[in-house]
C-alpha positions in Angstrom: -35.6 -4.0 -3.7 -38.0 -1.5 -5.9 -37.1 2.3 -5.9 -35.3 4.3 -8.5 -31.8 4.0 -8.9 -29.6 5.6 -7.2 -25.7 6.6 -9.1 -22.6 6.0 -6.3 -19.5 7.4 -6.2 -16.7 6.5 -4.0 -13.1 8.1 -3.4 -10.7 5.6 -2.8 -8.2 6.7 0.2 -5.4 4.7 -0.6 -5.4 4.9 -4.7 -7.1 8.6 -5.5 -9.5 5.9 -8.1 -13.0 7.3 -7.9 -14.9 4.1 -9.3 -19.2 5.2 -10.1 -21.7 2.8 -10.2 -25.5 2.9 -10.2 -26.2 -1.0 -10.2 -24.3 -4.8 -9.4 -25.0 -7.7 -11.0 -28.2 -6.8 -12.6 -29.6 -5.1 -9.5 -30.7 -1.7 -9.8 -28.3 1.0 -6.5 -31.2 1.7 -4.4 -32.1 3.6 -1.5 -32.7 0.8 0.7 -29.3 -0.3 0.0 -27.3 -1.2 2.7 -23.5 -0.4 3.6 -23.0 -4.2 3.2 -24.4 -4.5 -0.2 -22.2 -1.5 -1.0 -18.9 -2.7 -0.1 -19.6 -6.1 -2.3 -20.0 -3.7 -5.2 -17.5 -2.0 -4.5 -15.1 -5.0 -3.9 -15.5 -6.0 -7.4 -15.1 -2.3 -8.8 -12.1 -2.2 -7.1 -10.0 -5.2 -5.8 -10.3 -4.3 -2.0 -11.9 -6.3 0.6 -15.2 -5.7 1.9 -13.6 -6.2 5.3 -11.0 -3.6 4.8 -14.0 -0.9 3.7 -14.9 1.8 5.7 -17.5 3.4 4.0 -18.3 7.6 5.5 -20.7 10.1 3.8 -21.0 13.9 5.0 -18.2 13.0 7.7 -20.3 10.0 9.4 -19.6 6.8 9.1 -21.4 4.1 7.6 -22.4 0.8 9.7 -23.0 -1.9 7.9 -26.9 -2.2 8.3 -27.4 1.6 7.5 -29.1 2.3 4.3 -28.2 5.7 1.8 -31.5 6.9 2.6 -30.7 7.0 6.4 -27.7 8.4 5.9 -29.0 10.7 3.5 -32.1 11.5 6.4 -34.6 12.3 3.9 -37.4 10.4 1.6 -36.7 8.1 -1.4 -38.9 10.6 -3.2 -36.7 13.8 -2.3 -33.6 11.3 -2.9 -30.8 14.0 -4.8 -31.0 14.0 -8.8 -26.7 13.9 -8.6 -24.3 11.4 -7.7 -24.1 10.0 -4.1 -20.2 10.8 -2.9 -18.8 8.2 -0.6 -15.7 8.0 1.1 -13.7 5.2 0.8 -11.4 4.1 3.6 -8.7 1.9 3.4 -7.4 -0.2 5.9 -4.2 -1.6 4.8 -3.1 -3.0 7.9 -6.0 -5.7 8.1 -6.3 -8.7 6.4 -5.7 -9.9 3.4 -4.8 -5.9 2.4 -2.4 -6.1 4.4 -0.8 -9.2 2.3 1.7 -8.7 -1.2 2.1 -6.6 -3.1 3.0 -10.0 -4.7 5.9 -10.4 -7.5 7.6 -13.1 -9.9 10.5 -14.3 -8.9 12.4 -17.3 -11.2 13.4 -19.9 -9.6 16.0 -22.8 -10.8 13.7 -25.1 -12.2 13.0 -27.1 -15.2 10.3 -29.2 -16.5 11.6 -32.6 -15.5 12.1 -31.4 -11.6 
């Protein structure tokens, strides 16, 4: 949907990483973006599956259908001119995040086996 681009910064609980973005796959992040849309973009940037993500803004959990605008509680025209900072809680005990870490091991097989 239309609207001004909104820069977003997500702070990750699992590794302290911080990712910033204002677009995903050519689409600008706007005030109408839902948490579900943000999850997809964050999954690409962090490798954390969207099912294992929980986004928080100002101590409130963002439900999948809540928009940035609804979380900010203001009109799109009055959005702050700075990054919107979100906290990303990663549920490490939920599938598929609980898989791994994986590593390579040598096996006693040859090319002809």
